[in-house]
C-alpha distance (Angstrom), angle and dihedral (degrees) to the residues before:
residue distance angle dihedral
M1 . . .
K2 3.67 . .
N3 3.69 91.7 .
N4 3.89 90.3 51.3
K5 3.84 88.2 54.1
K6 3.75 91.1 49.4
I7 3.86 88.8 51.2
I8 3.65 90.6 47.1
Y9 3.89 94.6 50.4
I10 3.90 89.1 45.3
I11 3.82 91.3 52.4
L12 3.82 90.6 44.9
F13 3.75 91.5 49.2
I14 3.77 93.7 46.1
S15 3.83 88.6 47.1
I16 3.84 90.6 54.2
I17 3.72 92.6 48.4
A18 3.75 92.2 47.3
G19 3.84 88.8 47.8
Y20 3.71 92.2 48.6
L21 3.88 92.4 49.5
L22 3.82 89.8 42.9
L23 3.79 93.1 52.8
G24 3.85 92.6 40.0
S25 3.74 89.8 54.8
T26 3.80 92.2 53.2
V27 3.79 100.4 45.6
N28 3.85 109.2 114.7
K29 3.74 92.5 -10.0
Y30 3.76 132.6 111.5
N31 3.79 103.3 -148.0
S32 3.76 141.5 124.4
F33 3.87 92.0 -54.1
R34 3.78 94.4 58.2
N35 3.81 93.3 101.3
F36 3.79 88.3 50.9
K37 3.85 90.4 54.6
Q38 3.84 93.8 53.4
Y39 3.80 90.4 72.8
F40 3.85 90.4 67.4
P41 3.79 123.4 74.7
Q42 3.82 117.3 -113.3
E43 3.71 94.0 -118.4
L44 3.83 90.0 58.7
K45 3.78 91.9 48.2
D46 3.79 92.8 50.2
F47 3.84 88.3 47.7
V48 3.72 90.9 53.0
K49 3.74 91.6 49.5
K50 3.60 97.3 49.4
K51 3.86 99.7 42.9
F52 3.74 103.7 32.6
F53 3.83 104.9 22.7
F54 3.80 100.9 32.1
Y55 3.79 95.3 139.9
K56 3.73 92.4 58.9
Y57 3.78 90.8 40.4
Q58 3.82 89.0 53.6
K59 3.77 86.8 51.9
Y60 3.76 90.8 47.4
L61 3.90 89.7 51.0
E62 3.74 92.0 50.4
K63 3.73 91.8 51.2
E64 3.66 92.4 48.1
L65 3.77 92.2 51.0
Y66 3.79 91.8 48.2
L67 3.80 90.0 49.9
S68 3.86 90.7 47.1
K69 3.77 90.8 52.2
E70 3.81 92.2 49.2
H71 3.65 88.8 50.5
N72 3.79 92.8 51.0
K73 3.84 88.2 48.9
N74 3.76 90.9 51.2
N75 3.90 91.0 48.8
I76 3.85 91.4 49.3
Y77 3.91 88.8 45.8
R78 3.85 90.3 51.8
Q79 3.74 92.4 45.9
E80 3.78 93.6 50.1
F81 3.71 87.9 51.2
A82 3.74 94.6 49.0
D83 3.88 91.2 48.5
S84 3.82 92.7 47.5
I85 3.85 92.3 52.3
K86 3.85 87.9 50.9
E87 3.92 92.9 49.6
K88 3.78 93.9 43.4
K89 3.80 89.1 53.6
I90 3.88 91.2 51.6
I91 3.85 88.2 48.2
N92 3.79 89.5 52.6
L93 3.86 92.4 48.5
I94 3.92 91.1 49.0
E95 3.90 92.0 48.6
N96 3.80 91.4 47.6
Y97 3.87 90.1 49.4
G98 3.74 86.4 51.8
Y99 3.87 100.2 -149.0
I100 3.80 144.2 56.9
N101 3.83 122.8 -149.5
F102 3.70 125.5 -126.3
K103 3.78 121.7 -166.1
K104 3.67 128.9 -169.3
N105 3.78 118.8 -112.0
N106 3.81 117.2 -137.5
E107 3.80 90.3 -131.9
E108 3.72 114.0 103.5
K109 3.87 129.3 170.2
T110 3.77 127.1 -163.1
Y111 3.78 125.7 -163.4
E112 3.77 133.5 178.5
I113 3.85 121.3 -147.8
D114 3.84 126.5 165.3
N115 3.83 89.6 -9.8
R116 3.81 89.5 -53.4
E117 3.81 120.0 125.8
I118 3.70 110.1 -143.7
R119 3.81 113.4 -165.3
I120 3.96 118.4 -171.9
E121 3.72 118.5 -158.5
K122 3.79 122.0 -176.2
F123 3.87 133.3 -141.3
Q124 3.79 122.4 -173.3
T125 3.69 136.7 -160.1
N126 3.84 130.5 178.6
A127 3.84 94.4 -153.6
I128 3.85 95.4 85.6
S129 3.71 103.2 67.9
V130 3.75 110.3 142.4
P131 3.87 111.1 95.7
K132 3.79 123.8 -160.1
Y133 3.64 106.3 -140.0
V134 3.80 102.8 -20.7
G135 3.81 138.3 -11.0
K136 3.72 130.9 55.8
G137 3.79 100.6 -70.0
T138 3.67 141.6 -16.0
A139 3.88 130.3 -136.2
Y140 3.84 140.9 152.3
L141 3.81 129.6 -135.7
E142 3.85 135.3 -134.8
Y143 3.75 132.5 171.6
N144 3.87 127.6 -144.1
N145 3.83 135.2 161.5
N146 3.97 94.2 -16.6
N147 3.75 90.1 -45.4
L148 3.88 127.5 116.7
F149 3.92 111.3 -149.3
V150 3.86 117.9 -152.4
I151 3.78 113.1 -165.2
S152 3.72 117.0 -175.8
A153 3.79 117.3 -140.9
H154 3.72 92.9 -115.8
G155 3.78 96.9 54.1
M156 3.86 115.8 -80.5
F157 3.71 116.9 132.8
F158 3.87 124.0 -159.1
F159 3.82 139.5 163.3
V160 3.78 136.7 -167.2
D161 3.91 134.3 -178.2
V162 3.75 106.8 -103.1
D163 3.77 88.2 -131.9
E164 3.76 87.6 73.0
F165 3.77 89.0 72.7
N166 3.80 86.0 75.3
N167 3.91 87.0 69.6
R168 3.81 128.6 72.6
S169 3.77 93.8 -126.3
F170 3.85 133.0 17.5
N171 3.74 141.6 159.8
A172 3.80 124.6 -116.0
K173 3.79 113.4 -147.5
V174 3.80 121.7 -122.7
I175 3.88 121.6 -123.6
K176 3.83 111.0 -156.2
S177 3.85 116.1 -143.7
N178 3.87 142.3 176.1
I179 3.71 91.3 -113.2
R180 3.79 94.9 122.8
D181 3.89 88.5 55.0
K182 3.77 89.5 51.1
I183 3.86 101.2 45.3
K184 3.80 113.4 36.4
Y185 3.85 105.6 165.1
D186 3.76 113.3 112.5
R187 3.87 97.2 -133.5
F188 3.79 92.1 69.6
Y189 3.81 95.6 65.4
I190 3.80 99.6 44.9
K191 3.83 139.2 63.0
S192 3.87 100.8 -66.4
V193 3.77 143.2 104.4
Y194 3.87 91.0 -90.2
G195 3.77 123.0 95.1
I196 3.81 148.3 73.0
K197 3.76 112.3 -18.9
D198 3.75 104.5 -172.4
V199 3.78 145.8 -14.8
L200 3.77 136.1 -140.3
I201 3.73 134.3 -174.7
S202 3.75 112.5 -156.3
K203 3.89 134.1 158.9
N204 3.80 91.3 -10.5
K205 3.77 93.5 -51.9
I206 3.80 130.4 108.2
F207 3.80 120.8 -139.5
I208 3.77 127.0 -166.3
S209 3.87 128.8 -176.0
Y210 3.70 121.0 -152.4
V211 3.89 144.7 165.5
K212 3.82 102.2 -92.6
Q213 3.75 118.9 -153.6
Q214 3.88 108.8 -149.9
D215 3.81 114.3 -119.5
D216 3.80 92.3 -0.6
T217 3.81 89.8 168.1
N218 3.88 87.7 72.9
S219 3.75 107.0 86.7
Q220 3.73 93.4 -154.4
K221 3.86 97.6 51.3
W222 3.74 90.0 90.9
R223 3.78 87.3 79.4
N224 3.81 89.9 71.2
N225 3.77 103.4 16.8
C226 3.77 119.8 -168.6
Y227 3.85 122.7 -168.0
S228 3.66 141.9 -171.1
I229 3.95 135.1 169.3
S230 3.84 111.6 -105.5
I231 3.86 138.4 169.9
L232 3.83 130.0 -126.7
V233 3.92 122.1 -162.8
A234 3.74 132.2 -159.5
D235 3.89 133.5 172.9
L236 3.72 107.4 -99.6
N237 3.74 107.1 -100.6
Y238 3.81 128.4 161.4
E239 3.71 95.9 -146.5
Y240 3.79 107.2 38.2
L241 3.81 133.6 6.9
K242 3.74 115.5 -152.5
F243 3.79 106.5 -164.3
K244 3.76 126.2 -161.3
E245 3.95 130.7 176.7
F246 3.80 113.7 -77.8
F247 3.82 103.5 169.2
S248 3.70 133.0 1.5
Q249 3.85 132.5 164.7
K250 3.79 121.0 -125.2
M251 3.76 90.8 -142.1
C252 3.78 122.7 71.0
I253 3.69 134.2 -175.7
K254 3.78 120.8 -123.8
E255 3.77 124.6 -138.7
K256 3.74 88.7 -127.9
D257 3.79 116.5 33.6
E258 3.77 123.8 148.9
R259 3.91 90.2 -145.8
Y260 3.83 90.4 67.8
V261 3.79 134.6 58.7
D262 3.81 96.9 -139.2
F263 3.72 147.4 -10.2
L264 3.87 131.8 -130.4
A265 3.71 121.7 157.6
H266 3.92 89.6 -163.8
Q267 3.82 87.7 72.8
S268 3.87 89.8 70.5
G269 3.81 103.7 111.9
G270 3.84 107.4 -155.7
R271 3.78 107.1 172.7
I272 3.86 114.0 152.6
V273 3.85 122.1 -162.4
E274 3.77 138.5 158.8
F275 3.80 115.4 -94.7
K276 3.81 136.5 -171.8
N277 3.89 124.1 -73.3
N278 3.69 93.5 32.3
K279 3.81 93.7 -63.1
L280 3.77 136.8 126.4
L281 3.71 128.8 -125.9
F282 3.93 118.2 -136.7
S283 3.75 128.6 -175.2
I284 3.91 119.9 -150.0
G285 3.73 125.1 -169.7
E286 3.79 127.3 -146.1
F287 3.99 98.4 -117.4
R288 3.77 84.7 -130.3
A289 3.64 92.0 -67.9
Y290 3.92 91.1 130.0
V291 3.79 102.5 -165.3
V292 3.77 98.6 57.2
S293 3.85 90.8 70.4
Q294 3.80 89.2 71.3
E295 3.74 96.9 45.3
K296 3.67 118.8 95.4
S297 3.87 88.9 -166.8
N298 3.96 90.9 79.1
L299 3.79 135.2 34.6
Y300 3.83 98.0 -126.4
G301 3.78 116.1 120.3
K302 3.85 89.0 18.9
I303 3.82 141.7 111.0
I304 3.80 107.9 -135.5
S305 3.72 139.7 -178.8
L306 3.83 126.5 -127.7
D307 3.73 134.3 -164.1
V308 3.84 124.5 -123.4
E309 3.87 88.5 -91.8
G310 3.78 93.3 52.4
K311 3.84 88.3 -109.3
N312 3.78 136.1 120.6
P313 3.76 102.0 40.2
K314 3.85 112.1 -157.6
I315 3.70 124.7 -168.9
I316 3.81 110.7 -120.9
S317 3.75 99.1 175.1
M318 3.87 137.8 -5.6
G319 3.75 143.1 -166.0
H320 3.63 93.9 71.3
R321 3.89 128.3 147.5
N322 3.81 106.5 -168.1
P323 3.82 113.3 -21.6
Q324 3.80 98.6 -166.6
G325 3.78 95.8 163.4
L326 3.85 124.5 59.7
F327 3.79 132.5 172.1
Y328 3.77 129.1 165.9
D329 3.88 113.6 -153.0
K330 3.91 99.1 -152.7
K331 3.78 95.0 -172.9
N332 3.80 94.3 58.2
D333 3.77 97.6 23.6
I334 3.70 94.0 -124.8
I335 3.91 130.0 142.1
F336 3.74 113.2 -144.4
S337 3.84 114.3 -169.3
T338 3.82 139.2 169.0
E339 3.76 129.6 -148.6
H340 3.84 139.9 -174.4
G341 3.74 113.9 -113.0
P342 3.81 119.9 -152.5
D343 3.92 108.0 -104.6
G344 3.73 95.8 -15.6
G345 3.68 127.4 -17.2
D346 3.75 103.5 96.7
E347 3.78 106.5 170.1
V348 3.84 142.3 -148.7
N349 3.80 105.4 -158.5
Y350 3.69 135.2 -174.8
N351 3.79 135.2 -160.8
T352 3.90 116.1 -160.5
S353 3.74 96.8 -177.5
P354 3.77 110.3 39.3
G355 3.76 125.0 168.7
G356 3.74 95.3 23.7
N357 3.80 129.5 117.0
K358 3.78 92.7 -83.1
I359 3.77 120.7 81.8
E360 3.76 109.0 -149.7
N361 3.78 116.6 -135.4
F362 3.89 118.9 -150.4
G363 3.81 95.0 -172.6
W364 3.72 112.4 -116.5
P365 2.99 122.8 175.2
I366 3.69 97.4 14.0
S367 3.77 99.5 47.7
S368 3.81 126.2 33.0
Y369 3.82 137.0 138.8
G370 3.70 88.6 -135.7
D371 3.84 133.2 80.2
H372 3.77 130.4 -122.7
K373 3.82 85.6 -124.0
Y374 3.66 132.7 0.6
D375 3.72 111.9 -103.7
V376 3.78 93.3 -6.6
Y377 3.78 126.4 104.3
D378 3.88 110.7 -154.7
H379 3.75 102.7 -168.6
Q380 3.78 94.9 -165.0
L381 3.84 93.1 51.9
Y382 3.78 94.4 45.3
K383 3.83 88.9 47.9
L384 3.72 90.0 56.7
F385 3.75 98.5 32.9
P386 3.80 110.7 22.9
L387 3.88 101.6 -173.5
H388 3.69 93.8 -149.9
K389 3.83 113.5 -154.7
S390 3.80 91.3 -123.0
H391 3.87 134.2 60.3
S392 3.85 103.3 -174.9
K393 3.89 92.3 50.7
Y394 3.68 90.4 63.3
G395 3.78 98.1 39.5
F396 3.76 100.5 -91.8
V397 3.73 136.4 124.4
E398 3.79 115.4 -95.6
P399 3.79 117.0 -129.8
L400 3.73 120.0 -109.5
K401 3.89 87.1 -131.0
Y402 3.76 133.9 -7.6
F403 3.75 129.6 -165.7
Y404 3.78 127.4 -140.1
P405 3.00 113.8 -150.9
S406 3.82 98.0 34.4
I407 3.84 116.6 -102.9
G408 3.92 95.5 -157.4
I409 3.79 84.9 -107.4
S410 3.87 117.0 -152.0
E411 3.91 136.2 158.6
I412 3.76 124.4 6.7
I413 3.80 130.6 -159.6
K414 3.72 133.5 -177.4
L415 3.92 116.5 -130.9
E416 3.79 125.1 -142.6
N417 3.72 114.4 -96.1
N418 3.71 106.2 -129.3
S419 3.85 94.1 172.6
K420 3.81 122.3 106.4
D421 3.84 84.8 -125.7
A422 3.83 101.6 75.7
D423 3.84 95.6 176.9
F424 3.62 98.5 102.6
N425 3.72 140.7 61.2
V426 3.78 128.1 -132.3
L427 3.75 119.0 -153.5
L428 3.80 132.5 -176.6
V429 3.82 111.7 -153.3
A430 3.88 120.3 -169.0
S431 3.78 124.4 -145.8
M432 3.68 137.8 -169.0
G433 3.74 124.3 -177.5
S434 3.88 124.1 112.2
L435 3.72 107.7 -102.3
L436 3.80 114.3 85.5
K437 3.78 92.1 -173.6
E438 3.89 92.1 63.0
G439 3.98 93.1 51.1
D440 3.87 94.7 -90.5
L441 3.63 121.9 135.6
S442 3.89 89.7 32.7
L443 3.76 148.0 101.9
H444 3.82 112.8 -115.2
Y445 3.86 116.8 -147.3
L446 3.84 109.6 -155.2
K447 3.78 124.4 -173.7
A448 3.73 116.2 -168.4
D449 3.84 128.7 -177.1
K450 3.77 123.7 -129.9
N451 3.74 90.5 -87.3
F452 3.82 90.9 53.0
K453 3.61 102.0 -109.6
I454 3.71 117.0 141.4
I455 3.88 109.8 -112.7
D456 3.73 97.3 170.1
H457 3.76 139.1 21.8
K458 3.85 126.4 178.1
I459 3.71 129.5 170.9
L460 3.83 122.1 -142.7
K461 3.68 104.1 -157.4
V462 3.82 105.6 -150.8
N463 3.86 96.2 159.6
E464 3.76 93.5 -132.3
R465 3.96 135.0 108.3
I466 3.77 101.1 -112.6
R467 3.79 107.7 -152.5
D468 3.82 100.3 173.1
I469 3.81 142.3 9.4
K470 3.83 130.2 -161.7
Y471 3.73 120.4 -169.3
V472 3.89 114.8 -154.9
K473 3.73 105.6 -163.1
E474 3.79 96.6 -170.5
L475 3.78 91.9 53.1
N476 3.94 95.8 37.9
K477 3.71 89.0 -132.7
V478 3.77 136.7 126.5
F479 3.82 118.2 -148.1
L480 3.82 117.1 -156.7
F481 3.76 132.5 -168.9
Y482 3.75 113.7 -142.9
E483 3.88 113.5 -160.7
T484 3.75 94.4 -169.3
C-alpha cells in the first residue's frame, strides 16, 4: 500500500514538473502547442503567466515595452519626414513665386523714455509660418546696404529696401539657396527646436548658424541623434546663395547620453557678431548637458572667437547656459550678452576685457539666480549643480542684471548715447515668454552707469514674443521680429 502511494506521489510529481515545463515552453511562443493553448480562456493563461511564470512574463513585458517605444519612434520619424516634405514643397512654391508680401497692421504703439519718443509700427506676412519652439513663425534679421534681410529659421531668405516701410504694403524679394542640399535632416524644416539660430552679413559674406545633426545623410542616424551648433557661409548674392561649411565642432552631444542629465537642442546659443582684430564672436549653448559649461576641453557653454577662415576657435568666456543675445561694443571693447536661466535667473552679462589671456567665467551651472524647478527641490540635481545665489563669492562674474521669474530673454543691442553725459550705457533687451505681468513679451530698457550699476529700468509692453532685434545706426531705427 505504501509502495502504491509512493508510486502515485512520484507520478503526480512528475506530472506537475512535466506540466510546468510544458506550460513554460508555451508562454509567449507560437509553436506546436498553440492549438492546445486555445482550449484555455485568456484570463486563465494571463493568470498562469503572472503567478507561476512571472520571470518570463516580466521579460515579455520588457520586450513589449521596447517594441512599443521603437514603434513610437518610427511613427515620430515618419511624421517628421511627412511634415518636412510638406514644408519643403511650400518653400519651393515661395521661391518660385519670388516674393512674399508684407502689409502694415493698423496697431501702433508709442512710448516715451528719457525724452525719446519711441513709435512701434507693425508689418505682417503669412509666409513665415514655421515656429521654433512656440509661436507662429521664427526668423532672424540683418541689415546691409539699405536692405533689411529676413531669414526664416527653416531656411528661406528675403530682402527688402528699408524705404518700403514707408508704404502700407510691399513685397520682399526671395533669394534662392542651396540650403536644402547642405542640411538634409527632417527636423530642421518643421515645427521643432532645430533650425537656424542667427544671421550675420559681414564683408560681403552672409553667415548663418544652425543646429547641426551629425551625419544627417544617414537615414538611421535619427535613432541616436548627435547635435552641435555650426556656421555656414556664402558670398552675398541677391539671386542665389551658395553656402559652404565655415565652422563646425568635432564634438557633438547626443539626445541620450549617460554622461549628461538631460538634452535640449533649443539651448544651443548661436549668435554671431563682428569682433575686434578681424574676427567673429560666436555664442554656443550647452544643450542642457550642464557639466560641459565648466570644461575647457570643449566649446559648449562658451562664447568664442573665430578668425576669418572659421579656424582657431578661442574661448573668450565660459560658464554659460544658453547665451541667446550677443552684442560687441567696439567703441568701449565690451561684450554684452544675455542668457536664459533655468526657472528664473535670466541674465544680462558684460565682459570688459574680452580676448585677453583671462577667460571670464559666468558661473553656470554652479551659480545661478534661478532654480532647477520652481517650488521643487531636486536633491540629486542640487547636489550635482548647486546653483548658488552668488557669483562673486565663488569666483564668477556677477550679471549686470538678472530676472526672477524669467522673461524668456533673447537678443540685446546697445543704443547710441546722444546725451552730453557719456558716462552711461543704454541697452535694449528683448523678451519672449508668455506672461506679460512677469516682463515677458516686452522690450526692456536698461540704463547702466560707467561702473555697470543699473540706474534705470523701464519695460515697454508690446505683447509679442521678440525673437530678434537689429539696430541700424544710420537710420536711427530698431527692427524687431515678432514670432507671435
